[in-house]
C-alpha positions in Angstrom: 207.0 146.0 155.7 209.5 145.2 158.5 209.5 145.4 162.3 206.5 146.0 164.5 204.5 147.6 161.7 205.1 144.4 159.6 203.7 142.3 162.5 200.7 144.5 162.8 200.0 144.5 159.1 200.4 140.7 159.0 198.1 140.2 162.0 195.3 142.2 160.3 195.8 140.4 157.0 195.5 137.0 158.7 192.4 138.3 160.7 190.7 139.4 157.5 191.4 136.1 155.8 190.0 134.2 158.8 186.9 136.3 158.9 186.3 136.0 155.1 186.8 132.2 155.5 184.3 132.1 158.4 181.6 133.4 156.1 182.5 132.1 152.7 184.6 129.0 153.1 186.9 130.0 150.2 188.9 126.8 149.6 192.0 128.7 148.3 192.6 130.0 151.9 193.8 126.6 152.9 197.2 127.5 151.4 200.1 127.5 153.9 200.6 131.2 153.2 197.0 131.8 154.5 195.2 129.7 157.1 196.8 126.3 156.3 195.0 123.1 155.5 194.4 121.8 158.9 193.1 125.0 160.3 190.9 125.7 157.3 189.2 122.3 157.8 189.0 122.8 161.5 187.5 126.2 160.9 184.7 124.7 158.8 183.7 122.4 161.7 184.2 125.2 164.2 181.7 127.3 162.3 179.0 124.7 162.6 179.8 124.2 166.3 179.3 127.9 166.8 176.0 127.7 164.9 174.8 125.0 167.3 175.8 127.2 170.3 173.7 130.0 168.8 170.7 127.7 168.4 171.1 126.6 172.0 171.3 130.2 173.3 168.3 131.2 171.0 166.1 128.3 172.3 166.9 128.8 175.9 167.0 132.6 176.2 164.7 133.9 173.6 161.3 135.2 174.6 159.4 133.5 171.7 161.7 130.9 170.1 160.7 129.5 166.8 159.6 125.9 167.1 161.8 123.2 165.5 164.8 125.5 165.0 167.1 122.7 166.2 165.6 120.3 163.5 166.3 123.0 160.9 169.9 123.3 162.1 170.3 119.6 162.0 169.1 119.5 158.4 171.5 122.3 157.5 174.4 120.5 159.3 173.7 117.2 157.5 173.4 118.9 154.1 176.7 120.7 154.7 178.4 117.5 155.9 177.2 115.5 152.9 178.3 118.3 150.5 181.7 118.5 152.2 182.2 114.8 151.9 181.1 114.9 148.3 183.4 117.8 147.6 186.4 115.8 149.1 185.6 112.9 146.8 185.8 115.2 143.8 189.2 116.6 144.7 192.2 115.0 143.0 193.8 112.5 145.4 197.2 114.3 145.3 195.5 117.5 146.8 193.6 115.8 149.6 196.5 116.3 152.0 196.1 120.1 151.6 193.0 119.8 153.7 194.8 118.4 156.7 198.4 119.5 156.4 200.0 121.5 159.2 202.7 122.9 156.9 203.4 126.5 157.7 204.1 129.3 155.1 207.7 129.3 156.1 208.2 125.6 155.5 206.2 125.8 152.3 208.5 128.6 151.0 211.6 126.6 151.9 210.2 123.5 150.3 209.3 125.3 147.1 212.9 126.5 146.8 214.6 123.2 147.8 212.4 121.1 145.6 212.4 123.4 142.5 213.3 121.8 139.3 215.0 124.8 137.7 216.5 128.2 138.3 213.3 130.0 137.2 211.3 128.2 139.9 214.0 128.9 142.5 214.0 132.6 141.6 210.4 132.7 142.9 211.8 132.6 146.4 212.4 136.4 146.2 208.7 137.1 145.5 208.0 136.4 149.1 209.0 138.3 152.2 212.5 137.4 153.5 210.9 135.9 156.7 209.7 133.0 154.6 213.1 132.1 153.4 215.7 133.4 155.9 216.3 130.0 157.5 217.5 128.6 154.2 219.5 131.8 153.3 222.8 129.8 153.1 221.3 127.4 150.5 219.9 130.4 148.5 223.2 132.2 148.7 225.0 129.0 147.4 222.6 128.8 144.5 223.2 132.5 143.7 226.9 132.1 143.9 227.0 129.0 141.7 224.9 130.5 138.9 225.4 134.3 139.0 228.2 134.4 136.3 226.2 132.3 133.9 223.0 134.3 134.4 224.8 137.6 133.8 226.4 136.1 130.6 223.3 134.3 129.2 220.6 136.5 130.8 217.8 133.9 131.1 214.2 135.3 130.8 213.6 135.3 134.6 216.9 137.2 135.3 215.3 140.6 134.9 215.7 144.0 136.5 212.7 143.1 138.7 214.4 139.9 139.9 217.6 141.8 140.6 215.7 144.4 142.6 214.1 141.7 144.7 217.4 140.1 145.7 218.9 141.7 148.8 221.9 143.8 147.9 224.3 141.9 150.2 223.4 138.6 148.5 223.9 140.2 145.1 227.3 141.5 146.2 228.3 138.1 147.6 227.2 136.3 144.4 229.1 138.8 142.2 232.2 138.4 144.3 231.9 134.6 144.1 231.4 134.7 140.3 234.4 137.0 139.8 236.6 134.6 141.8 236.7 136.8 144.9 235.8 135.2 148.2 235.4 136.9 151.5 238.6 135.3 152.8 240.6 136.4 149.8 239.3 139.9 150.1 240.2 139.9 153.8 243.7 138.6 153.1 244.1 141.4 150.5 243.0 144.1 152.9 245.3 142.7 155.6 248.4 143.1 153.5 
């Protein structure tokens, strides 16, 4: 979805993810395409801060407050903190950075393309909205131009109709032109004669 409607849809999708994370702490939402690592971790602590504010309001403004509610909240906070620290010790070391990274979805998408080990992995760039990869469009176009003729000839498993439909038409045209030996400048020089 493009334009203002795309912004609106994206806003509500992010809002839903945030609300779900507030109440469930789903670890997978720390992905850069969702909340991101730093915000996910910050959100966990923010939730407990909010709980303490609720206890304060309850104790000071309730008609008949329950005794020792702050002690109960302290016990819950300590239990959560111990479990969170234990959880972090059980995570593979290489994934620990995903709990504090500030990498955005856009930078993650670009990194996945630029650090990909093969064409099949690079082709995954088109499974995401163009907003995630438009800043590296020249690199993507160069990759398409360099490999298009070979892919059409050999038809690798990932080079499917679904893949072709996901590539913007102007990028396909440019790649086909490049693979057939036509460049934009040679086309212009032909038109000018």
